[in-house]
N, C-alpha and C positions, 0 to 999 in steps of 0.2 A: 773587070778592070783590075790590073795588078796593083796591089796595095803599095802606096808611096805617099809622101807628103803632098805631092802635086795632085793626087787623085782624091784628096779628102773632100773637097767641095762637091765633086761629082758623085761621091758615094753617100753623102749625108742624107739623101732622100731614102736610102734603103737600110742604112745601119747608123747607129749612134757613133759619132766621131768626136775627138777632142774639141771642146768649144773654147779652149784657151790657145794663146799664141805660143806654139812650141818653140819658136825662135827666142822667146823670152825665158824659157826654162834653162836654168843653169845647174850643173852637177853639185850634189851634196852628199850622195851615197855611192859607195863602191860596193857592188854585190858579186860575190863568188858563187857560181852555180846557178846560172840563169837557165832553168828548166821550166817544165810545165807548171809546177806548183808555184814557184816564185811569181810567174807571170799571171797566174790565176788569183794570187793572194796579195803579197806585199805590194807589187807594182800596181795592182788594181786599186788598193786603198789610196795610194799616192795619186793615181789618176783621178779618183773621186775628189780628193782635196783640190787638185789643180783645176778641176771643172768648177769648183766653188771659188776660184780665184785665189787660192791659198797655196802655200808650199812650193811656189815656182822656183825657189832656190834649193829644192831637194830632188832634182832630177837624178836618175839612176844611171851609173856607168857599169855595165856588166863586165865581168872578167871570166874567161874560160882558161883553165890550166891543163885540161886533159885533151888527148888527141881528138876525141869525138866532138869536142866543143867547137871545132873549126866549122862544122855545119851551121851551128847557131850563129857564129860570126858572119858567115856568108849570107845567110837568110836575112838577118837584121840589117846588114849593110845594104842589101838590095832593096830593103823596104824602109829606109830612113829610120830604122829602129822601131818601126810600128809593127803591131801584130793585132790579130782579132781574138778577143775572148768571147767564146760562145757558151752561154749558160743553157743547159739542156734540161727542160722541165719534164716531169713525168708524163704529161699529156702529149708530148711530142713537140711542144712549142720550143723554137730556138730563139734565143735572145742574144744577138751579136753586138759587140761594142769594140771599136778600135781603141786600143790603149796607147797613150803617148808619153807615159812617165819615164820610159827608158830613153835616154838621149845619146847613148853610145855603147859600144861593145869592144873590148880589147881581148884579142886572142894572145895570151901571155907568151907562148913559145915564139911567136913572131917578133915581139917587141916588149921584153920584160921591163925595159927602162920606162916605157910609156905607162905601164901599170904602176910602177913605183912613183913616178912623177905625179900621177893622178892621186895616189894614196897619200903622198906627202903634202900635197896642196892643202893649205889651211881651209879651203872651202869644203873639203871632204871631212865631214864631222861624224859620219857613221860608216862602218864597214860591216855589211851584213852577210850572212852565210846560209845557203841551203846546199850543203856539200854531202848530204846523206849521213846516216848514222856511222857508217864505216869511215867517213872522212875525218873523224876526230882521233883515230888511231888509239882507241882505248882497249887495253887488255880486259876482256869481259869478266874475268874472275878477280884480278888484283885491282882493277880500276885505275891502274897506272898507264902512262904513255907506252905504247908499243912503237919503238923507234926503228923497227926493222924494215918498214916500208922503203923501197928503193928511192922514192922521191924525197922522203925525209932525210935519208942517209946522204943523198946528193946535196941537199941544202945545208947539211951540217959540215960539209967540207970547207976548209979555210978559203975565204975569198969567193965562194960559190955565188953565182947569179941565181936568185930564187927561181924555183920551178913549181913549188906546191903552194897552196893557199896559206899554210902555216909559215912557209919561208917568206912569202910576200908580206904577211901581216907583221911578223917580227922585224924584218928589215925596214919596213916603212915606219914602224914605231921607233926604231933606233934612229933613223934619219930625222924624224920629226923632233925627237928629244934633242939631238945635236943641234938642230936649227932653232930650237926654242919655240917650236910649234906645239900647242897642246895636243895630247893624244886624242885620236878618234875613239868613239864608243864601238865596241865589237858586239854586234847583235846577231846571235845565233837564232835561226828559225827552223831548226831541224827537230825531228821527233825523238828527243832524248830527254829523260827526266832531268830537270835542272840544267837545261842546255847551256845557259849562261855560265853556271858554275863549272860545267864540264869544259866549255871552251876556255875559260880562264885557266883551269888546272892543266889542261893538255898544252896550251900555248906557252904557259909559264915553264912547264917541264921541258918543252922543246927549246925555249929560249935559254934555259939553264945549261943546256948542253953546248951553247954557243957563248953566252956572256952572263955571268951570275948577276952583275949589277943591273943589266937590262931586264933580267927575269924578275928581280925585286921591284923594279919600276913598273913592269907590266902588272904584277900582282897587286901593287898598292895604288897605282895611279890610273889604270885603265878600267873603265866600267864595262860590265858584261851583264846586261839585263837578261833575265829569264823570260821566256814567253811560251805560250801554247798556241799552236796554229792548227786550223782544221778546215779543210775543203777537199772533197774527193775529186781528184784530177787525173783521169785515166790518160794513157798514152794516146796521142793524136793519131787517128787512122786516116787512110786515104779517103774513106767514105766521108769523114768530117770535112776534109778539104773540098771534096766534090759537092757536098751539100751547101757549103758556104758559097761556092761559085755559082751553083745552079739556082739557089733560092734567093741569094742576096747580091749576086754579081761581083763578089770580092774574090780575087785570086790571091791567096795568101800562102806563102811557102811553108809556114809553120804556125797555124792557128792553135789556140788552146781551147779545150772543151772541159767543162766542169759542171758540178751540180749547183743548184741554187743556194744551198746552205753555205755560209762562211762564218768563221769565228776566229778572232785573234785576241788573246788575253796577254797583256804586255806589262811587265814590271816597270815602274817609273824609276829607273836607275840609269840615267844617262850622264855622261861627264860634262856635257854642254847642252847646246840646243838640240831639239828634236822636232819633227813635224807634229802638228796638232792632231795626231791620229784619233783622239777621242771624238773629234767632230764628225768622223765618218764611220762610227760604229765600233772602233776598237775599244776593248775594255782595259782601261789603265788601272792597275791594282798594285797593292803593296806586296802581296804574296801570291805567286802564280801556282804554287805547288798543288793545292787542292784541285785546280782545273787540269793541271798536267796529269795527275793520277787518274782523274775521271776519264780523260781522253785516251791515255795510253792503255789503261787496264780495261776499259769498256770498248771504245771504238777500235783501237789498233789491235788489241788482243783478240777481239771478236773477228776482225779480218783474218787473223791467223787461224782462228777456230773454224772458219767456214772454208778457207781456200784449199787446204790439202785434202780434207775429207770430200769436199765438193768435186775437186779435180779427179780424185781417185774414182768417184762415183759416176764420172762421165760428164759432169757439168764443165762449162768453160767460162761462164760469166757470173759475177757476184749476184746480179739481179735474178738469175735462174735459181740459184741456191736459196735466195731469200724470198722466193715465191713458193717454196716447198715447206709445208708446215712442220715436217720432221726436223728440218734444219733450224727453222725459226724457234721451235721449242727448245732445241739444243742451245742455241745462242742465248735466248732469254734465261735458260737455266744456268748457263755459265755466268752471265752477268749478275743474276740475282743471288746465286748461292756461292759463287767463288770470287768474282771480281769485286762486287759491291762491298762485301765485308772487309776488304782491305783498304777502303777509301776513307780519308778524313772527311769531315763535313765540307760540302762545297757551297759557299755562299751564293744565295740567289738562284740555285738550280734545283728543279724538281727532277730527281734522278729517275723516278719511274717514267716520267714523260720523256726524258732524255733517251732512255734505253729503247723505248718503243719508236721514238723518232729515228734512232740509228737504224732499226730494221727497215723503216720506210725509206730512208736514204739509200741503204744497200740495195733495196728492191727497185730503185728507179731504173726502168728498162731502157731509158734513153742514154744514160751515162755509159752503159756497156763496159763496165770496169772488168778487165780480164782477171781470171784467177791466176794466170801465169804472172801477172804483175804483182799480185798480192803474195804469191809464193816466192818471189825473188828475194835474194839477200836475207834469207831467214836467219843466218848465223848472226846478223846484226840486229835482228828484230826480236826473236823469241827470248834471248837472254835479257833484253831490256823491258819487254812488254808483258811477257807471260810468266817467266820464271820467278820474278819477285812476288807474284800472286801465289805461286806454288809454295814458295818458302814461308810466306806469312801465314798461309792456310795450314801448312804443316806445323808450324810453331804453335798455332792456336788450336790444333787438333780438329780442324774443320775440313769440309769436303774438298777433294781435289780431283775427283774422278773425270770430270770433263776436261780440265786442264791437262791431266795425264794423257787422255785420249788425243788431245791436240799435239802434244809432243810425240806420241807414238805415230800419229798420222804424218808428221814431218819426216820421221825416220823411214816410214814406208814410202813416202813420196820421193825421198832421196835415193831410193833404189833405182829410179830412172825408168820405170814402166808402170802404166796404169792398169786398172783391173780389166780393161779390154785388150791388154797386150800391146798397147800403143806406147812408143817411146816418149819419155818426159824429158824436156830440156831443162835441166836443173841450172838455175842462174844464181850464182853465189860466189863471193870472192874466195871462199874456202871450198869451192865445188869439188875439186879432186879428192880432198881429204874426206869430205862428207859422203860422196858417192862410194868411195872405196870402203869406208866403214859400213855403209848401208848394205853393201853386197853380202855381208856376213850376218845380217839380222836374224836369219832363220836358225843358223847353228849356234850363234852367240847373241841372244836377245838383248844383252846389255852393251854390246860393242858401240852402238851409236852414241849412247849417253855417257860413255866412259872417257870422254874428252874433258879434262878438268878446266881447260881454257873456256869452254862453253857452258858446262853444266856444274862446275864446282864438284861438290861431294855427293850430288844427288844419287849417283850410281851405287853408293854405299848406304843409302837411307832406305831401309826395308819398307817404310810406309809409302815411299814413292815407287820403289822397284817392283813390288808385288803387283799393284794395279797396272803399272807400265807394261810388264811382261804379258799380263793377261790381255791388255788392249792390243798390243802388237800381234800377239798370237791370233786374236779374233780378226784383226784386219787381214792377216794372211789367209785365214781359213774360211771366213764367211764374207769378207769385204766391208767397205765403209758403211753402206746403208744398213745392212743387217746388224752391224756393230752398234750403230746409233739406235736402231730400234730396240736392241737388247738393253742398252744403257737406259 
């Protein structure tokens, strides 16, 4: 049966469905970037609250600003904004639930005025973001706004109709201010250290290019809570749609699959009301930073540590890599000897248990998280997740050999061919530049890391350069597996 509001009663015998009256749910959140992760995480927590009879005035209106977002608009429109979240347990059990917390979706290029109207409405008290690391337009070395993106440049033109998330947020705040409506809270849920701080700085920098007074208002009056989010959410495959239809009778144009584990650590820094997230398992804290560092430098950096080497070695899924003892030892070695020494104390967390739990999560064969997904957009990930570990370890005179090998494996992966001679599709916003540099790795082993916008001055630090050159040479001469065995 095709998923839609009218089908819920017929489906409830086979899958969990919303037990609340969705017609009573009113919008309170506008969310930019409705993808798999948002639907497996933030929207799921709100659905939990609504099933408890709470937060019915916190429905989500999604917004898409990119051309490929039209598909999400079409799917959600056909399904009355419903979708199925399928938790995939390691033993093969599937746990589906229809999520009803999204109450609408606006494809901004079709009707930007509708987006602004929704954002200016006093009922909208939070604007949340999962726009990927690159969506914040941060220069990786200076930490300042990179306003060269064509979408940002277009939004800076006098009298421009907004087209980017930044453009909509700043224009909506301007209109609310002029109308005497209190500002909404901006809640970034992306994998960026200090994501709230970054969102404030980048949005204020963007606003400053349009209106100095508005920029000061944004910096001083708008709240930007930090948060740490965690749930492995692979790209939905055709097999996932087929399994949902065959085993549970639900025809869903875009279900979401994820692991059982979920975590959300959220700073209690809101300008007005917020949903009672703590009642459904969200950790509300004063300081998110220790949890952020733990996740970014252990989980996220470990994803990078396994994906390039595993792909070069012939693996294609994360669970395959993490069922190989050689790789498990490498990952635990990185976490124990390089990642963990850079972490502040993490309240209430047993780090040794957390690290072994990560390996178990990565090894879940049902999630089928592709290495290609983990290898994508590396230029936004390595500089934020792994290079801070390298720099802190270098400054303290501690081990970096595993981190160095990860950087070298990225450089080798960017050459665009694996060890079996098969082509690699490099997916990165800087793809052309990265691939062009990587083509010269053999004759100039420092060419890949000589980009200061990504690596700063690491190419001139002999303590990094010497092991990096050795690692890259080893990857070329004996391959990923033998390099790991030697290390």
